[in-house]
mmCIF file of the C-alpha atoms, coordinates in Angstrom:
data_MODEL
# 
_entry.id   MODEL 
# 
loop_
_atom_site.group_PDB 
_atom_site.id 
_atom_site.type_symbol 
_atom_site.label_atom_id 
_atom_site.label_alt_id 
_atom_site.label_comp_id 
_atom_site.label_asym_id 
_atom_site.label_entity_id 
_atom_site.label_seq_id 
_atom_site.pdbx_PDB_ins_code 
_atom_site.Cartn_x 
_atom_site.Cartn_y 
_atom_site.Cartn_z 
_atom_site.occupancy 
_atom_site.B_iso_or_equiv 
_atom_site.pdbx_formal_charge 
_atom_site.auth_seq_id 
_atom_site.auth_comp_id 
_atom_site.auth_asym_id 
_atom_site.auth_atom_id 
_atom_site.pdbx_PDB_model_num 
ATOM 1   C CA . UNK A 1 1   ? -15.884 35.949  8.999   1.00 0.00 ? 1   UNK A CA 1 
ATOM 2   C CA . UNK A 1 2   ? -13.959 35.092  12.178  1.00 0.00 ? 2   UNK A CA 1 
ATOM 3   C CA . UNK A 1 3   ? -15.910 31.860  12.559  1.00 0.00 ? 3   UNK A CA 1 
ATOM 4   C CA . UNK A 1 4   ? -15.124 30.954  8.945   1.00 0.00 ? 4   UNK A CA 1 
ATOM 5   C CA . UNK A 1 5   ? -11.414 31.618  9.482   1.00 0.00 ? 5   UNK A CA 1 
ATOM 6   C CA . UNK A 1 6   ? -11.389 29.460  12.617  1.00 0.00 ? 6   UNK A CA 1 
ATOM 7   C CA . UNK A 1 7   ? -13.125 26.670  10.712  1.00 0.00 ? 7   UNK A CA 1 
ATOM 8   C CA . UNK A 1 8   ? -10.543 26.821  7.927   1.00 0.00 ? 8   UNK A CA 1 
ATOM 9   C CA . UNK A 1 9   ? -7.658  26.897  10.403  1.00 0.00 ? 9   UNK A CA 1 
ATOM 10  C CA . UNK A 1 10  ? -9.002  23.917  12.349  1.00 0.00 ? 10  UNK A CA 1 
ATOM 11  C CA . UNK A 1 11  ? -9.780  22.020  9.171   1.00 0.00 ? 11  UNK A CA 1 
ATOM 12  C CA . UNK A 1 12  ? -6.267  22.627  7.869   1.00 0.00 ? 12  UNK A CA 1 
ATOM 13  C CA . UNK A 1 13  ? -4.734  21.554  11.194  1.00 0.00 ? 13  UNK A CA 1 
ATOM 14  C CA . UNK A 1 14  ? -6.752  18.349  11.213  1.00 0.00 ? 14  UNK A CA 1 
ATOM 15  C CA . UNK A 1 15  ? -5.696  17.554  7.643   1.00 0.00 ? 15  UNK A CA 1 
ATOM 16  C CA . UNK A 1 16  ? -2.032  18.082  8.447   1.00 0.00 ? 16  UNK A CA 1 
ATOM 17  C CA . UNK A 1 17  ? -2.249  15.969  11.606  1.00 0.00 ? 17  UNK A CA 1 
ATOM 18  C CA . UNK A 1 18  ? -4.062  13.202  9.725   1.00 0.00 ? 18  UNK A CA 1 
ATOM 19  C CA . UNK A 1 19  ? -1.334  13.050  7.087   1.00 0.00 ? 19  UNK A CA 1 
ATOM 20  C CA . UNK A 1 20  ? 1.434   13.058  9.689   1.00 0.00 ? 20  UNK A CA 1 
ATOM 21  C CA . UNK A 1 21  ? -0.102  10.401  11.920  1.00 0.00 ? 21  UNK A CA 1 
ATOM 22  C CA . UNK A 1 22  ? -1.036  8.223   8.949   1.00 0.00 ? 22  UNK A CA 1 
ATOM 23  C CA . UNK A 1 23  ? 2.552   8.473   7.722   1.00 0.00 ? 23  UNK A CA 1 
ATOM 24  C CA . UNK A 1 24  ? 3.834   7.328   11.121  1.00 0.00 ? 24  UNK A CA 1 
ATOM 25  C CA . UNK A 1 25  ? 1.417   4.399   11.124  1.00 0.00 ? 25  UNK A CA 1 
ATOM 26  C CA . UNK A 1 26  ? 2.343   3.247   7.618   1.00 0.00 ? 26  UNK A CA 1 
ATOM 27  C CA . UNK A 1 27  ? 6.065   3.598   8.301   1.00 0.00 ? 27  UNK A CA 1 
ATOM 28  C CA . UNK A 1 28  ? 5.822   1.082   11.145  1.00 0.00 ? 28  UNK A CA 1 
ATOM 29  C CA . UNK A 1 29  ? 6.273   3.588   13.975  1.00 0.00 ? 29  UNK A CA 1 
ATOM 30  C CA . UNK A 1 30  ? 3.721   1.683   16.064  1.00 0.00 ? 30  UNK A CA 1 
ATOM 31  C CA . UNK A 1 31  ? 3.448   -2.069  16.538  1.00 0.00 ? 31  UNK A CA 1 
ATOM 32  C CA . UNK A 1 32  ? 0.212   -3.940  15.733  1.00 0.00 ? 32  UNK A CA 1 
ATOM 33  C CA . UNK A 1 33  ? -2.032  -3.809  18.791  1.00 0.00 ? 33  UNK A CA 1 
ATOM 34  C CA . UNK A 1 34  ? -0.020  -1.015  20.417  1.00 0.00 ? 34  UNK A CA 1 
ATOM 35  C CA . UNK A 1 35  ? -1.959  1.610   22.366  1.00 0.00 ? 35  UNK A CA 1 
ATOM 36  C CA . UNK A 1 36  ? -1.523  5.171   21.114  1.00 0.00 ? 36  UNK A CA 1 
ATOM 37  C CA . UNK A 1 37  ? -1.122  7.728   23.885  1.00 0.00 ? 37  UNK A CA 1 
ATOM 38  C CA . UNK A 1 38  ? -3.151  10.808  22.958  1.00 0.00 ? 38  UNK A CA 1 
ATOM 39  C CA . UNK A 1 39  ? -1.268  12.996  25.427  1.00 0.00 ? 39  UNK A CA 1 
ATOM 40  C CA . UNK A 1 40  ? 2.090   11.978  23.973  1.00 0.00 ? 40  UNK A CA 1 
ATOM 41  C CA . UNK A 1 41  ? 0.859   12.584  20.429  1.00 0.00 ? 41  UNK A CA 1 
ATOM 42  C CA . UNK A 1 42  ? -0.524  15.986  21.411  1.00 0.00 ? 42  UNK A CA 1 
ATOM 43  C CA . UNK A 1 43  ? 2.837   16.923  22.908  1.00 0.00 ? 43  UNK A CA 1 
ATOM 44  C CA . UNK A 1 44  ? 4.691   15.572  19.885  1.00 0.00 ? 44  UNK A CA 1 
ATOM 45  C CA . UNK A 1 45  ? 2.662   17.686  17.461  1.00 0.00 ? 45  UNK A CA 1 
ATOM 46  C CA . UNK A 1 46  ? 2.288   20.678  19.815  1.00 0.00 ? 46  UNK A CA 1 
ATOM 47  C CA . UNK A 1 47  ? -1.515  20.598  19.746  1.00 0.00 ? 47  UNK A CA 1 
ATOM 48  C CA . UNK A 1 48  ? -4.314  19.890  22.195  1.00 0.00 ? 48  UNK A CA 1 
ATOM 49  C CA . UNK A 1 49  ? -5.880  16.447  22.575  1.00 0.00 ? 49  UNK A CA 1 
ATOM 50  C CA . UNK A 1 50  ? -9.039  17.505  20.710  1.00 0.00 ? 50  UNK A CA 1 
ATOM 51  C CA . UNK A 1 51  ? -7.558  17.477  17.186  1.00 0.00 ? 51  UNK A CA 1 
ATOM 52  C CA . UNK A 1 52  ? -5.648  14.273  17.976  1.00 0.00 ? 52  UNK A CA 1 
ATOM 53  C CA . UNK A 1 53  ? -8.868  12.573  19.068  1.00 0.00 ? 53  UNK A CA 1 
ATOM 54  C CA . UNK A 1 54  ? -10.636 13.744  15.895  1.00 0.00 ? 54  UNK A CA 1 
ATOM 55  C CA . UNK A 1 55  ? -7.819  12.457  13.670  1.00 0.00 ? 55  UNK A CA 1 
ATOM 56  C CA . UNK A 1 56  ? -7.798  9.092   15.445  1.00 0.00 ? 56  UNK A CA 1 
ATOM 57  C CA . UNK A 1 57  ? -11.540 8.728   14.856  1.00 0.00 ? 57  UNK A CA 1 
ATOM 58  C CA . UNK A 1 58  ? -11.009 9.402   11.174  1.00 0.00 ? 58  UNK A CA 1 
ATOM 59  C CA . UNK A 1 59  ? -8.166  6.899   10.878  1.00 0.00 ? 59  UNK A CA 1 
ATOM 60  C CA . UNK A 1 60  ? -10.265 4.314   12.715  1.00 0.00 ? 60  UNK A CA 1 
ATOM 61  C CA . UNK A 1 61  ? -12.984 4.777   10.095  1.00 0.00 ? 61  UNK A CA 1 
ATOM 62  C CA . UNK A 1 62  ? -10.334 4.112   7.423   1.00 0.00 ? 62  UNK A CA 1 
ATOM 63  C CA . UNK A 1 63  ? -9.400  0.863   9.133   1.00 0.00 ? 63  UNK A CA 1 
ATOM 64  C CA . UNK A 1 64  ? -5.942  1.886   10.368  1.00 0.00 ? 64  UNK A CA 1 
ATOM 65  C CA . UNK A 1 65  ? -6.753  2.294   14.061  1.00 0.00 ? 65  UNK A CA 1 
ATOM 66  C CA . UNK A 1 66  ? -9.189  0.702   16.494  1.00 0.00 ? 66  UNK A CA 1 
ATOM 67  C CA . UNK A 1 67  ? -11.164 2.628   19.113  1.00 0.00 ? 67  UNK A CA 1 
ATOM 68  C CA . UNK A 1 68  ? -11.812 0.523   22.223  1.00 0.00 ? 68  UNK A CA 1 
ATOM 69  C CA . UNK A 1 69  ? -14.424 2.001   24.623  1.00 0.00 ? 69  UNK A CA 1 
ATOM 70  C CA . UNK A 1 70  ? -12.965 2.934   28.021  1.00 0.00 ? 70  UNK A CA 1 
ATOM 71  C CA . UNK A 1 71  ? -9.516  1.781   26.930  1.00 0.00 ? 71  UNK A CA 1 
ATOM 72  C CA . UNK A 1 72  ? -8.349  4.128   24.222  1.00 0.00 ? 72  UNK A CA 1 
ATOM 73  C CA . UNK A 1 73  ? -6.927  4.027   20.687  1.00 0.00 ? 73  UNK A CA 1 
ATOM 74  C CA . UNK A 1 74  ? -4.962  1.052   19.421  1.00 0.00 ? 74  UNK A CA 1 
ATOM 75  C CA . UNK A 1 75  ? -3.134  0.091   16.274  1.00 0.00 ? 75  UNK A CA 1 
ATOM 76  C CA . UNK A 1 76  ? -5.322  -2.266  14.317  1.00 0.00 ? 76  UNK A CA 1 
ATOM 77  C CA . UNK A 1 77  ? -4.059  -5.830  14.227  1.00 0.00 ? 77  UNK A CA 1 
ATOM 78  C CA . UNK A 1 78  ? -4.737  -7.650  10.942  1.00 0.00 ? 78  UNK A CA 1 
ATOM 79  C CA . UNK A 1 79  ? -4.560  -11.432 10.873  1.00 0.00 ? 79  UNK A CA 1 
ATOM 80  C CA . UNK A 1 80  ? -3.709  -13.650 7.932   1.00 0.00 ? 80  UNK A CA 1 
ATOM 81  C CA . UNK A 1 81  ? -7.367  -14.374 7.126   1.00 0.00 ? 81  UNK A CA 1 
ATOM 82  C CA . UNK A 1 82  ? -8.200  -10.660 6.970   1.00 0.00 ? 82  UNK A CA 1 
ATOM 83  C CA . UNK A 1 83  ? -5.104  -9.964  4.878   1.00 0.00 ? 83  UNK A CA 1 
ATOM 84  C CA . UNK A 1 84  ? -6.126  -12.720 2.452   1.00 0.00 ? 84  UNK A CA 1 
ATOM 85  C CA . UNK A 1 85  ? -9.537  -11.071 2.019   1.00 0.00 ? 85  UNK A CA 1 
ATOM 86  C CA . UNK A 1 86  ? -7.863  -7.732  1.325   1.00 0.00 ? 86  UNK A CA 1 
ATOM 87  C CA . UNK A 1 87  ? -5.652  -9.380  -1.286  1.00 0.00 ? 87  UNK A CA 1 
ATOM 88  C CA . UNK A 1 88  ? -8.696  -10.861 -3.037  1.00 0.00 ? 88  UNK A CA 1 
ATOM 89  C CA . UNK A 1 89  ? -10.399 -7.469  -3.263  1.00 0.00 ? 89  UNK A CA 1 
ATOM 90  C CA . UNK A 1 90  ? -7.139  -5.827  -4.296  1.00 0.00 ? 90  UNK A CA 1 
ATOM 91  C CA . UNK A 1 91  ? -6.682  -8.378  -7.089  1.00 0.00 ? 91  UNK A CA 1 
ATOM 92  C CA . UNK A 1 92  ? -10.083 -7.467  -8.517  1.00 0.00 ? 92  UNK A CA 1 
ATOM 93  C CA . UNK A 1 93  ? -9.415  -3.737  -8.354  1.00 0.00 ? 93  UNK A CA 1 
ATOM 94  C CA . UNK A 1 94  ? -5.954  -4.007  -9.889  1.00 0.00 ? 94  UNK A CA 1 
ATOM 95  C CA . UNK A 1 95  ? -7.273  -6.241  -12.664 1.00 0.00 ? 95  UNK A CA 1 
ATOM 96  C CA . UNK A 1 96  ? -10.026 -3.725  -13.410 1.00 0.00 ? 96  UNK A CA 1 
ATOM 97  C CA . UNK A 1 97  ? -7.468  -0.912  -13.617 1.00 0.00 ? 97  UNK A CA 1 
ATOM 98  C CA . UNK A 1 98  ? -5.276  -2.899  -16.006 1.00 0.00 ? 98  UNK A CA 1 
ATOM 99  C CA . UNK A 1 99  ? -8.286  -3.665  -18.224 1.00 0.00 ? 99  UNK A CA 1 
ATOM 100 C CA . UNK A 1 100 ? -9.282  0.010   -18.321 1.00 0.00 ? 100 UNK A CA 1 
ATOM 101 C CA . UNK A 1 101 ? -5.759  1.149   -19.063 1.00 0.00 ? 101 UNK A CA 1 
ATOM 102 C CA . UNK A 1 102 ? -5.389  -1.293  -21.955 1.00 0.00 ? 102 UNK A CA 1 
ATOM 103 C CA . UNK A 1 103 ? -8.246  0.484   -23.740 1.00 0.00 ? 103 UNK A CA 1 
ATOM 104 C CA . UNK A 1 104 ? -6.550  3.898   -23.537 1.00 0.00 ? 104 UNK A CA 1 
ATOM 105 C CA . UNK A 1 105 ? -2.845  3.219   -23.050 1.00 0.00 ? 105 UNK A CA 1 
ATOM 106 C CA . UNK A 1 106 ? -0.398  5.637   -24.664 1.00 0.00 ? 106 UNK A CA 1 
ATOM 107 C CA . UNK A 1 107 ? 3.260   5.421   -25.625 1.00 0.00 ? 107 UNK A CA 1 
ATOM 108 C CA . UNK A 1 108 ? 4.034   7.746   -22.690 1.00 0.00 ? 108 UNK A CA 1 
ATOM 109 C CA . UNK A 1 109 ? 2.331   5.331   -20.283 1.00 0.00 ? 109 UNK A CA 1 
ATOM 110 C CA . UNK A 1 110 ? 4.340   2.386   -21.583 1.00 0.00 ? 110 UNK A CA 1 
ATOM 111 C CA . UNK A 1 111 ? 7.566   4.384   -21.454 1.00 0.00 ? 111 UNK A CA 1 
ATOM 112 C CA . UNK A 1 112 ? 7.015   5.257   -17.794 1.00 0.00 ? 112 UNK A CA 1 
ATOM 113 C CA . UNK A 1 113 ? 6.095   1.688   -16.844 1.00 0.00 ? 113 UNK A CA 1 
ATOM 114 C CA . UNK A 1 114 ? 9.166   0.342   -18.662 1.00 0.00 ? 114 UNK A CA 1 
ATOM 115 C CA . UNK A 1 115 ? 11.349  2.831   -16.791 1.00 0.00 ? 115 UNK A CA 1 
ATOM 116 C CA . UNK A 1 116 ? 10.034  1.400   -13.532 1.00 0.00 ? 116 UNK A CA 1 
ATOM 117 C CA . UNK A 1 117 ? 10.511  -2.172  -14.788 1.00 0.00 ? 117 UNK A CA 1 
ATOM 118 C CA . UNK A 1 118 ? 14.149  -1.437  -15.604 1.00 0.00 ? 118 UNK A CA 1 
ATOM 119 C CA . UNK A 1 119 ? 14.683  0.123   -12.199 1.00 0.00 ? 119 UNK A CA 1 
ATOM 120 C CA . UNK A 1 120 ? 13.202  -2.926  -10.484 1.00 0.00 ? 120 UNK A CA 1 
ATOM 121 C CA . UNK A 1 121 ? 15.378  -5.183  -12.642 1.00 0.00 ? 121 UNK A CA 1 
ATOM 122 C CA . UNK A 1 122 ? 18.442  -3.364  -11.352 1.00 0.00 ? 122 UNK A CA 1 
ATOM 123 C CA . UNK A 1 123 ? 17.197  -3.844  -7.795  1.00 0.00 ? 123 UNK A CA 1 
ATOM 124 C CA . UNK A 1 124 ? 16.715  -7.570  -8.479  1.00 0.00 ? 124 UNK A CA 1 
ATOM 125 C CA . UNK A 1 125 ? 20.301  -7.809  -9.741  1.00 0.00 ? 125 UNK A CA 1 
ATOM 126 C CA . UNK A 1 126 ? 21.485  -6.173  -6.514  1.00 0.00 ? 126 UNK A CA 1 
ATOM 127 C CA . UNK A 1 127 ? 19.179  -8.381  -4.400  1.00 0.00 ? 127 UNK A CA 1 
ATOM 128 C CA . UNK A 1 128 ? 17.988  -5.123  -2.872  1.00 0.00 ? 128 UNK A CA 1 
ATOM 129 C CA . UNK A 1 129 ? 14.529  -5.126  -1.372  1.00 0.00 ? 129 UNK A CA 1 
ATOM 130 C CA . UNK A 1 130 ? 15.089  -1.546  -0.195  1.00 0.00 ? 130 UNK A CA 1 
ATOM 131 C CA . UNK A 1 131 ? 15.563  -0.417  -3.808  1.00 0.00 ? 131 UNK A CA 1 
ATOM 132 C CA . UNK A 1 132 ? 12.818  -2.636  -5.249  1.00 0.00 ? 132 UNK A CA 1 
ATOM 133 C CA . UNK A 1 133 ? 10.007  -1.823  -2.852  1.00 0.00 ? 133 UNK A CA 1 
ATOM 134 C CA . UNK A 1 134 ? 9.342   1.881   -3.606  1.00 0.00 ? 134 UNK A CA 1 
ATOM 135 C CA . UNK A 1 135 ? 9.561   1.241   -7.365  1.00 0.00 ? 135 UNK A CA 1 
ATOM 136 C CA . UNK A 1 136 ? 7.085   -1.598  -6.979  1.00 0.00 ? 136 UNK A CA 1 
ATOM 137 C CA . UNK A 1 137 ? 4.636   0.687   -5.201  1.00 0.00 ? 137 UNK A CA 1 
ATOM 138 C CA . UNK A 1 138 ? 5.092   3.352   -7.881  1.00 0.00 ? 138 UNK A CA 1 
ATOM 139 C CA . UNK A 1 139 ? 4.494   0.779   -10.643 1.00 0.00 ? 139 UNK A CA 1 
ATOM 140 C CA . UNK A 1 140 ? 1.175   -0.294  -9.186  1.00 0.00 ? 140 UNK A CA 1 
ATOM 141 C CA . UNK A 1 141 ? 0.091   3.249   -8.437  1.00 0.00 ? 141 UNK A CA 1 
ATOM 142 C CA . UNK A 1 142 ? 0.995   4.343   -11.974 1.00 0.00 ? 142 UNK A CA 1 
ATOM 143 C CA . UNK A 1 143 ? -1.306  1.737   -13.490 1.00 0.00 ? 143 UNK A CA 1 
ATOM 144 C CA . UNK A 1 144 ? -4.163  2.884   -11.256 1.00 0.00 ? 144 UNK A CA 1 
ATOM 145 C CA . UNK A 1 145 ? -3.435  6.532   -12.061 1.00 0.00 ? 145 UNK A CA 1 
ATOM 146 C CA . UNK A 1 146 ? -3.148  5.964   -15.824 1.00 0.00 ? 146 UNK A CA 1 
ATOM 147 C CA . UNK A 1 147 ? -6.433  4.027   -15.816 1.00 0.00 ? 147 UNK A CA 1 
ATOM 148 C CA . UNK A 1 148 ? -8.134  7.343   -15.085 1.00 0.00 ? 148 UNK A CA 1 
ATOM 149 C CA . UNK A 1 149 ? -10.810 6.205   -12.622 1.00 0.00 ? 149 UNK A CA 1 
ATOM 150 C CA . UNK A 1 150 ? -10.518 8.271   -9.450  1.00 0.00 ? 150 UNK A CA 1 
ATOM 151 C CA . UNK A 1 151 ? -12.860 6.131   -7.350  1.00 0.00 ? 151 UNK A CA 1 
ATOM 152 C CA . UNK A 1 152 ? -11.040 2.954   -8.338  1.00 0.00 ? 152 UNK A CA 1 
ATOM 153 C CA . UNK A 1 153 ? -7.677  4.538   -7.515  1.00 0.00 ? 153 UNK A CA 1 
ATOM 154 C CA . UNK A 1 154 ? -8.895  5.717   -4.111  1.00 0.00 ? 154 UNK A CA 1 
ATOM 155 C CA . UNK A 1 155 ? -10.378 2.344   -3.183  1.00 0.00 ? 155 UNK A CA 1 
ATOM 156 C CA . UNK A 1 156 ? -7.179  0.565   -4.199  1.00 0.00 ? 156 UNK A CA 1 
ATOM 157 C CA . UNK A 1 157 ? -4.990  2.989   -2.249  1.00 0.00 ? 157 UNK A CA 1 
ATOM 158 C CA . UNK A 1 158 ? -7.025  2.471   0.923   1.00 0.00 ? 158 UNK A CA 1 
ATOM 159 C CA . UNK A 1 159 ? -6.621  -1.300  0.629   1.00 0.00 ? 159 UNK A CA 1 
ATOM 160 C CA . UNK A 1 160 ? -2.872  -0.914  0.204   1.00 0.00 ? 160 UNK A CA 1 
ATOM 161 C CA . UNK A 1 161 ? -2.736  1.147   3.390   1.00 0.00 ? 161 UNK A CA 1 
ATOM 162 C CA . UNK A 1 162 ? -4.600  -1.536  5.324   1.00 0.00 ? 162 UNK A CA 1 
ATOM 163 C CA . UNK A 1 163 ? -2.201  -4.193  4.046   1.00 0.00 ? 163 UNK A CA 1 
ATOM 164 C CA . UNK A 1 164 ? 0.681   -2.179  5.494   1.00 0.00 ? 164 UNK A CA 1 
ATOM 165 C CA . UNK A 1 165 ? -0.679  -3.199  8.900   1.00 0.00 ? 165 UNK A CA 1 
ATOM 166 C CA . UNK A 1 166 ? -0.124  -6.877  8.153   1.00 0.00 ? 166 UNK A CA 1 
ATOM 167 C CA . UNK A 1 167 ? 3.387   -7.591  9.386   1.00 0.00 ? 167 UNK A CA 1 
ATOM 168 C CA . UNK A 1 168 ? 3.351   -11.377 9.643   1.00 0.00 ? 168 UNK A CA 1 
ATOM 169 C CA . UNK A 1 169 ? 4.491   -12.156 6.114   1.00 0.00 ? 169 UNK A CA 1 
ATOM 170 C CA . UNK A 1 170 ? 7.477   -13.620 4.317   1.00 0.00 ? 170 UNK A CA 1 
ATOM 171 C CA . UNK A 1 171 ? 10.347  -11.334 3.432   1.00 0.00 ? 171 UNK A CA 1 
ATOM 172 C CA . UNK A 1 172 ? 10.818  -11.540 -0.304  1.00 0.00 ? 172 UNK A CA 1 
ATOM 173 C CA . UNK A 1 173 ? 14.373  -11.447 -1.544  1.00 0.00 ? 173 UNK A CA 1 
ATOM 174 C CA . UNK A 1 174 ? 16.365  -12.865 -4.440  1.00 0.00 ? 174 UNK A CA 1 
ATOM 175 C CA . UNK A 1 175 ? 14.083  -15.136 -6.471  1.00 0.00 ? 175 UNK A CA 1 
ATOM 176 C CA . UNK A 1 176 ? 10.930  -13.650 -4.982  1.00 0.00 ? 176 UNK A CA 1 
ATOM 177 C CA . UNK A 1 177 ? 11.734  -10.228 -6.394  1.00 0.00 ? 177 UNK A CA 1 
ATOM 178 C CA . UNK A 1 178 ? 12.596  -11.701 -9.785  1.00 0.00 ? 178 UNK A CA 1 
ATOM 179 C CA . UNK A 1 179 ? 9.266   -13.538 -10.011 1.00 0.00 ? 179 UNK A CA 1 
ATOM 180 C CA . UNK A 1 180 ? 7.402   -10.379 -9.031  1.00 0.00 ? 180 UNK A CA 1 
ATOM 181 C CA . UNK A 1 181 ? 9.038   -8.355  -11.809 1.00 0.00 ? 181 UNK A CA 1 
ATOM 182 C CA . UNK A 1 182 ? 8.507   -11.082 -14.417 1.00 0.00 ? 182 UNK A CA 1 
ATOM 183 C CA . UNK A 1 183 ? 4.811   -10.787 -13.571 1.00 0.00 ? 183 UNK A CA 1 
ATOM 184 C CA . UNK A 1 184 ? 5.063   -7.011  -13.969 1.00 0.00 ? 184 UNK A CA 1 
ATOM 185 C CA . UNK A 1 185 ? 6.525   -7.468  -17.459 1.00 0.00 ? 185 UNK A CA 1 
ATOM 186 C CA . UNK A 1 186 ? 3.623   -9.699  -18.482 1.00 0.00 ? 186 UNK A CA 1 
ATOM 187 C CA . UNK A 1 187 ? 1.203   -6.957  -17.463 1.00 0.00 ? 187 UNK A CA 1 
ATOM 188 C CA . UNK A 1 188 ? 3.103   -4.321  -19.453 1.00 0.00 ? 188 UNK A CA 1 
ATOM 189 C CA . UNK A 1 189 ? 3.350   -6.605  -22.501 1.00 0.00 ? 189 UNK A CA 1 
ATOM 190 C CA . UNK A 1 190 ? -0.430  -7.026  -22.507 1.00 0.00 ? 190 UNK A CA 1 
ATOM 191 C CA . UNK A 1 191 ? -0.908  -3.273  -22.087 1.00 0.00 ? 191 UNK A CA 1 
ATOM 192 C CA . UNK A 1 192 ? 1.505   -2.544  -24.929 1.00 0.00 ? 192 UNK A CA 1 
ATOM 193 C CA . UNK A 1 193 ? -0.561  -4.805  -27.184 1.00 0.00 ? 193 UNK A CA 1 
ATOM 194 C CA . UNK A 1 194 ? -3.794  -3.155  -26.098 1.00 0.00 ? 194 UNK A CA 1 
ATOM 195 C CA . UNK A 1 195 ? -5.094  -6.566  -24.995 1.00 0.00 ? 195 UNK A CA 1 
ATOM 196 C CA . UNK A 1 196 ? -7.563  -5.751  -22.220 1.00 0.00 ? 196 UNK A CA 1 
ATOM 197 C CA . UNK A 1 197 ? -8.356  -9.378  -21.400 1.00 0.00 ? 197 UNK A CA 1 
ATOM 198 C CA . UNK A 1 198 ? -4.703  -10.410 -21.136 1.00 0.00 ? 198 UNK A CA 1 
ATOM 199 C CA . UNK A 1 199 ? -3.859  -7.319  -19.079 1.00 0.00 ? 199 UNK A CA 1 
ATOM 200 C CA . UNK A 1 200 ? -6.717  -8.026  -16.684 1.00 0.00 ? 200 UNK A CA 1 
ATOM 201 C CA . UNK A 1 201 ? -5.720  -11.664 -16.272 1.00 0.00 ? 201 UNK A CA 1 
ATOM 202 C CA . UNK A 1 202 ? -2.024  -10.879 -15.786 1.00 0.00 ? 202 UNK A CA 1 
ATOM 203 C CA . UNK A 1 203 ? -2.794  -8.207  -13.172 1.00 0.00 ? 203 UNK A CA 1 
ATOM 204 C CA . UNK A 1 204 ? -5.208  -10.475 -11.291 1.00 0.00 ? 204 UNK A CA 1 
ATOM 205 C CA . UNK A 1 205 ? -2.785  -13.406 -11.235 1.00 0.00 ? 205 UNK A CA 1 
ATOM 206 C CA . UNK A 1 206 ? 0.046   -11.109 -10.120 1.00 0.00 ? 206 UNK A CA 1 
ATOM 207 C CA . UNK A 1 207 ? -1.767  -10.020 -6.960  1.00 0.00 ? 207 UNK A CA 1 
ATOM 208 C CA . UNK A 1 208 ? -2.965  -13.564 -6.275  1.00 0.00 ? 208 UNK A CA 1 
ATOM 209 C CA . UNK A 1 209 ? 0.627   -14.723 -6.615  1.00 0.00 ? 209 UNK A CA 1 
ATOM 210 C CA . UNK A 1 210 ? 1.589   -12.123 -4.012  1.00 0.00 ? 210 UNK A CA 1 
ATOM 211 C CA . UNK A 1 211 ? -1.116  -13.511 -1.748  1.00 0.00 ? 211 UNK A CA 1 
ATOM 212 C CA . UNK A 1 212 ? 0.375   -17.003 -2.113  1.00 0.00 ? 212 UNK A CA 1 
ATOM 213 C CA . UNK A 1 213 ? 3.864   -15.723 -1.296  1.00 0.00 ? 213 UNK A CA 1 
ATOM 214 C CA . UNK A 1 214 ? 2.459   -13.976 1.763   1.00 0.00 ? 214 UNK A CA 1 
ATOM 215 C CA . UNK A 1 215 ? 1.331   -17.284 3.256   1.00 0.00 ? 215 UNK A CA 1 
ATOM 216 C CA . UNK A 1 216 ? 4.717   -18.998 2.814   1.00 0.00 ? 216 UNK A CA 1 
ATOM 217 C CA . UNK A 1 217 ? 6.705   -19.598 5.997   1.00 0.00 ? 217 UNK A CA 1 
ATOM 218 C CA . UNK A 1 218 ? 9.674   -17.231 6.067   1.00 0.00 ? 218 UNK A CA 1 
ATOM 219 C CA . UNK A 1 219 ? 12.128  -20.126 5.834   1.00 0.00 ? 219 UNK A CA 1 
ATOM 220 C CA . UNK A 1 220 ? 10.494  -21.258 2.587   1.00 0.00 ? 220 UNK A CA 1 
ATOM 221 C CA . UNK A 1 221 ? 11.209  -17.997 0.795   1.00 0.00 ? 221 UNK A CA 1 
ATOM 222 C CA . UNK A 1 222 ? 14.441  -18.000 -1.216  1.00 0.00 ? 222 UNK A CA 1 
ATOM 223 C CA . UNK A 1 223 ? 17.033  -15.638 0.168   1.00 0.00 ? 223 UNK A CA 1 
ATOM 224 C CA . UNK A 1 224 ? 15.108  -15.063 3.399   1.00 0.00 ? 224 UNK A CA 1 
ATOM 225 C CA . UNK A 1 225 ? 16.923  -13.032 5.987   1.00 0.00 ? 225 UNK A CA 1 
ATOM 226 C CA . UNK A 1 226 ? 15.856  -12.481 9.568   1.00 0.00 ? 226 UNK A CA 1 
ATOM 227 C CA . UNK A 1 227 ? 17.187  -8.913  9.498   1.00 0.00 ? 227 UNK A CA 1 
ATOM 228 C CA . UNK A 1 228 ? 15.132  -5.755  9.191   1.00 0.00 ? 228 UNK A CA 1 
ATOM 229 C CA . UNK A 1 229 ? 13.483  -5.079  5.837   1.00 0.00 ? 229 UNK A CA 1 
ATOM 230 C CA . UNK A 1 230 ? 10.669  -2.933  4.497   1.00 0.00 ? 230 UNK A CA 1 
ATOM 231 C CA . UNK A 1 231 ? 7.114   -4.158  4.783   1.00 0.00 ? 231 UNK A CA 1 
ATOM 232 C CA . UNK A 1 232 ? 6.642   -6.298  1.673   1.00 0.00 ? 232 UNK A CA 1 
ATOM 233 C CA . UNK A 1 233 ? 2.929   -6.981  1.825   1.00 0.00 ? 233 UNK A CA 1 
ATOM 234 C CA . UNK A 1 234 ? 2.465   -5.115  -1.437  1.00 0.00 ? 234 UNK A CA 1 
ATOM 235 C CA . UNK A 1 235 ? 5.092   -6.963  -3.477  1.00 0.00 ? 235 UNK A CA 1 
ATOM 236 C CA . UNK A 1 236 ? 2.384   -8.249  -5.762  1.00 0.00 ? 236 UNK A CA 1 
# 
């Protein structure tokens, strides 16, 4: 019994640490290519290095960290070519989710998606990327969740996390946000009509459009500002 309790305690600790460290990574706490100091992390979380090392191995398997023999643990650095590949896969997954949802969509689903559309429209009017970004993430996640395929949702979510590591992208403001939400409305219109083909095409083109915006030089994006802004790699 004691061994079982210790296993449960250690397993719970590892899960908590994984969530906390993953949250720090996705929030931009560490720069791409930065070395993570296991001793500092152990002190920060008041644990020994063992659980930290185990969590880092797990996050490396998920593609968020990189383990370099004899050197340590580093933030993974994702280049534009790798990000483009992730976008292509993401487009296929998102399109599949939209197609599935169109075959089972309910009035409650449409109501929730329209609520998010209206919220994003308000953010567009305010030219507020800070307000738009979390609603955008929720919109995409809602479509995956409503589609009802757990494996598809999990695969999509992991790709989104990897894209958070790609920092070298245009900051979308003003017109960029407006275009993104117009694309969202096309997806919802197709879903409302129960048109699986149109929903799939609109969702696919939306993510591909985001990929195209990603490759624009910052100066080419309307309303670009050099100030701090949220990571916008998932404004697609």
